[in-house]
mmCIF file of the C-alpha atoms, coordinates in Angstrom:
data_MODEL
# 
_entry.id   MODEL 
# 
loop_
_atom_site.group_PDB 
_atom_site.id 
_atom_site.type_symbol 
_atom_site.label_atom_id 
_atom_site.label_alt_id 
_atom_site.label_comp_id 
_atom_site.label_asym_id 
_atom_site.label_entity_id 
_atom_site.label_seq_id 
_atom_site.pdbx_PDB_ins_code 
_atom_site.Cartn_x 
_atom_site.Cartn_y 
_atom_site.Cartn_z 
_atom_site.occupancy 
_atom_site.B_iso_or_equiv 
_atom_site.pdbx_formal_charge 
_atom_site.auth_seq_id 
_atom_site.auth_comp_id 
_atom_site.auth_asym_id 
_atom_site.auth_atom_id 
_atom_site.pdbx_PDB_model_num 
ATOM 1  C CA . UNK A 1 1  ? 12.611  19.023  -11.881 1.00 0.00 ? 1  UNK A CA 1 
ATOM 2  C CA . UNK A 1 2  ? 13.373  19.273  -8.306  1.00 0.00 ? 2  UNK A CA 1 
ATOM 3  C CA . UNK A 1 3  ? 11.600  21.437  -5.676  1.00 0.00 ? 3  UNK A CA 1 
ATOM 4  C CA . UNK A 1 4  ? 12.447  22.340  -2.351  1.00 0.00 ? 4  UNK A CA 1 
ATOM 5  C CA . UNK A 1 5  ? 10.635  21.717  0.660   1.00 0.00 ? 5  UNK A CA 1 
ATOM 6  C CA . UNK A 1 6  ? 10.356  22.959  4.131   1.00 0.00 ? 6  UNK A CA 1 
ATOM 7  C CA . UNK A 1 7  ? 9.550   20.896  7.390   1.00 0.00 ? 7  UNK A CA 1 
ATOM 8  C CA . UNK A 1 8  ? 9.126   21.351  10.667  1.00 0.00 ? 8  UNK A CA 1 
ATOM 9  C CA . UNK A 1 9  ? 10.477  18.876  13.004  1.00 0.00 ? 9  UNK A CA 1 
ATOM 10 C CA . UNK A 1 10 ? 11.041  18.537  16.790  1.00 0.00 ? 10 UNK A CA 1 
ATOM 11 C CA . UNK A 1 11 ? 14.627  18.908  17.583  1.00 0.00 ? 11 UNK A CA 1 
ATOM 12 C CA . UNK A 1 12 ? 15.289  15.330  18.697  1.00 0.00 ? 12 UNK A CA 1 
ATOM 13 C CA . UNK A 1 13 ? 13.714  14.009  15.426  1.00 0.00 ? 13 UNK A CA 1 
ATOM 14 C CA . UNK A 1 14 ? 16.145  15.535  13.583  1.00 0.00 ? 14 UNK A CA 1 
ATOM 15 C CA . UNK A 1 15 ? 19.195  14.638  15.622  1.00 0.00 ? 15 UNK A CA 1 
ATOM 16 C CA . UNK A 1 16 ? 17.895  11.138  15.514  1.00 0.00 ? 16 UNK A CA 1 
ATOM 17 C CA . UNK A 1 17 ? 17.559  11.537  11.831  1.00 0.00 ? 17 UNK A CA 1 
ATOM 18 C CA . UNK A 1 18 ? 20.993  13.025  10.899  1.00 0.00 ? 18 UNK A CA 1 
ATOM 19 C CA . UNK A 1 19 ? 22.111  10.028  13.097  1.00 0.00 ? 19 UNK A CA 1 
ATOM 20 C CA . UNK A 1 20 ? 20.247  7.416   10.625  1.00 0.00 ? 20 UNK A CA 1 
ATOM 21 C CA . UNK A 1 21 ? 21.376  9.494   7.701   1.00 0.00 ? 21 UNK A CA 1 
ATOM 22 C CA . UNK A 1 22 ? 25.149  9.587   8.374   1.00 0.00 ? 22 UNK A CA 1 
ATOM 23 C CA . UNK A 1 23 ? 25.002  5.582   9.062   1.00 0.00 ? 23 UNK A CA 1 
ATOM 24 C CA . UNK A 1 24 ? 23.746  5.384   5.755   1.00 0.00 ? 24 UNK A CA 1 
ATOM 25 C CA . UNK A 1 25 ? 26.626  7.447   4.479   1.00 0.00 ? 25 UNK A CA 1 
ATOM 26 C CA . UNK A 1 26 ? 23.793  10.492  2.665   1.00 0.00 ? 26 UNK A CA 1 
ATOM 27 C CA . UNK A 1 27 ? 22.699  13.149  3.612   1.00 0.00 ? 27 UNK A CA 1 
ATOM 28 C CA . UNK A 1 28 ? 19.162  14.392  5.772   1.00 0.00 ? 28 UNK A CA 1 
ATOM 29 C CA . UNK A 1 29 ? 17.928  15.865  2.900   1.00 0.00 ? 29 UNK A CA 1 
ATOM 30 C CA . UNK A 1 30 ? 18.275  12.515  0.624   1.00 0.00 ? 30 UNK A CA 1 
ATOM 31 C CA . UNK A 1 31 ? 17.469  10.665  3.837   1.00 0.00 ? 31 UNK A CA 1 
ATOM 32 C CA . UNK A 1 32 ? 13.674  12.216  3.852   1.00 0.00 ? 32 UNK A CA 1 
ATOM 33 C CA . UNK A 1 33 ? 13.628  12.305  0.300   1.00 0.00 ? 33 UNK A CA 1 
ATOM 34 C CA . UNK A 1 34 ? 13.940  8.280   -0.610  1.00 0.00 ? 34 UNK A CA 1 
ATOM 35 C CA . UNK A 1 35 ? 11.469  8.263   2.592   1.00 0.00 ? 35 UNK A CA 1 
ATOM 36 C CA . UNK A 1 36 ? 9.101   10.187  0.905   1.00 0.00 ? 36 UNK A CA 1 
ATOM 37 C CA . UNK A 1 37 ? 9.414   8.927   -2.809  1.00 0.00 ? 37 UNK A CA 1 
ATOM 38 C CA . UNK A 1 38 ? 9.042   4.868   -1.429  1.00 0.00 ? 38 UNK A CA 1 
ATOM 39 C CA . UNK A 1 39 ? 5.861   6.227   0.677   1.00 0.00 ? 39 UNK A CA 1 
ATOM 40 C CA . UNK A 1 40 ? 4.732   7.964   -2.773  1.00 0.00 ? 40 UNK A CA 1 
ATOM 41 C CA . UNK A 1 41 ? 5.765   4.118   -4.941  1.00 0.00 ? 41 UNK A CA 1 
ATOM 42 C CA . UNK A 1 42 ? 3.930   2.126   -2.205  1.00 0.00 ? 42 UNK A CA 1 
ATOM 43 C CA . UNK A 1 43 ? 0.971   4.206   -2.459  1.00 0.00 ? 43 UNK A CA 1 
ATOM 44 C CA . UNK A 1 44 ? 1.050   3.734   -6.071  1.00 0.00 ? 44 UNK A CA 1 
ATOM 45 C CA . UNK A 1 45 ? 1.453   0.038   -6.326  1.00 0.00 ? 45 UNK A CA 1 
ATOM 46 C CA . UNK A 1 46 ? -1.239  -0.401  -3.644  1.00 0.00 ? 46 UNK A CA 1 
ATOM 47 C CA . UNK A 1 47 ? -3.864  1.972   -5.633  1.00 0.00 ? 47 UNK A CA 1 
ATOM 48 C CA . UNK A 1 48 ? -3.061  -0.669  -8.477  1.00 0.00 ? 48 UNK A CA 1 
ATOM 49 C CA . UNK A 1 49 ? -3.205  -3.512  -6.628  1.00 0.00 ? 49 UNK A CA 1 
ATOM 50 C CA . UNK A 1 50 ? -6.628  -2.489  -5.607  1.00 0.00 ? 50 UNK A CA 1 
ATOM 51 C CA . UNK A 1 51 ? -8.158  -1.637  -9.115  1.00 0.00 ? 51 UNK A CA 1 
ATOM 52 C CA . UNK A 1 52 ? -6.965  -4.676  -10.471 1.00 0.00 ? 52 UNK A CA 1 
ATOM 53 C CA . UNK A 1 53 ? -8.607  -6.754  -7.230  1.00 0.00 ? 53 UNK A CA 1 
ATOM 54 C CA . UNK A 1 54 ? -11.912 -4.830  -8.453  1.00 0.00 ? 54 UNK A CA 1 
ATOM 55 C CA . UNK A 1 55 ? -11.491 -5.817  -11.860 1.00 0.00 ? 55 UNK A CA 1 
ATOM 56 C CA . UNK A 1 56 ? -10.974 -9.057  -10.883 1.00 0.00 ? 56 UNK A CA 1 
ATOM 57 C CA . UNK A 1 57 ? -14.270 -9.374  -8.252  1.00 0.00 ? 57 UNK A CA 1 
ATOM 58 C CA . UNK A 1 58 ? -16.090 -7.162  -11.006 1.00 0.00 ? 58 UNK A CA 1 
ATOM 59 C CA . UNK A 1 59 ? -15.834 -10.832 -13.307 1.00 0.00 ? 59 UNK A CA 1 
ATOM 60 C CA . UNK A 1 60 ? -17.359 -14.119 -11.919 1.00 0.00 ? 60 UNK A CA 1 
ATOM 61 C CA . UNK A 1 61 ? -15.706 -17.223 -11.419 1.00 0.00 ? 61 UNK A CA 1 
ATOM 62 C CA . UNK A 1 62 ? -16.938 -20.859 -11.715 1.00 0.00 ? 62 UNK A CA 1 
ATOM 63 C CA . UNK A 1 63 ? -16.479 -22.386 -8.199  1.00 0.00 ? 63 UNK A CA 1 
ATOM 64 C CA . UNK A 1 64 ? -17.938 -25.649 -9.633  1.00 0.00 ? 64 UNK A CA 1 
ATOM 65 C CA . UNK A 1 65 ? -20.471 -27.808 -8.602  1.00 0.00 ? 65 UNK A CA 1 
ATOM 66 C CA . UNK A 1 66 ? -24.477 -27.805 -10.217 1.00 0.00 ? 66 UNK A CA 1 
ATOM 67 C CA . UNK A 1 67 ? -27.747 -26.031 -9.368  1.00 0.00 ? 67 UNK A CA 1 
ATOM 68 C CA . UNK A 1 68 ? -28.807 -26.477 -5.854  1.00 0.00 ? 68 UNK A CA 1 
ATOM 69 C CA . UNK A 1 69 ? -31.377 -28.308 -4.843  1.00 0.00 ? 69 UNK A CA 1 
ATOM 70 C CA . UNK A 1 70 ? -34.992 -27.503 -3.910  1.00 0.00 ? 70 UNK A CA 1 
ATOM 71 C CA . UNK A 1 71 ? -35.426 -26.539 -0.700  1.00 0.00 ? 71 UNK A CA 1 
ATOM 72 C CA . UNK A 1 72 ? -38.602 -29.387 -0.201  1.00 0.00 ? 72 UNK A CA 1 
ATOM 73 C CA . UNK A 1 73 ? -36.177 -32.328 -0.626  1.00 0.00 ? 73 UNK A CA 1 
ATOM 74 C CA . UNK A 1 74 ? -33.493 -30.910 2.165   1.00 0.00 ? 74 UNK A CA 1 
ATOM 75 C CA . UNK A 1 75 ? -36.493 -30.283 4.516   1.00 0.00 ? 75 UNK A CA 1 
ATOM 76 C CA . UNK A 1 76 ? -38.307 -33.299 3.797   1.00 0.00 ? 76 UNK A CA 1 
ATOM 77 C CA . UNK A 1 77 ? -41.166 -33.853 6.503   1.00 0.00 ? 77 UNK A CA 1 
# 
């Protein structure tokens, strides 16, 4: 279902946006809708990537190596 949206922009921005839309052979309405959809999709992708990264951080990774030496053996006097 589509829904109308009212925006208020500076006249100079509208004029430049119309030129961009014409160069892309689309309407100003379609240009704005495509950009909003792209922004929303980008945000969704970021949220998914962030959730995946946090899940990975919740698991421990074995980075190799063995137990650490005792402090006394490192700082023998």
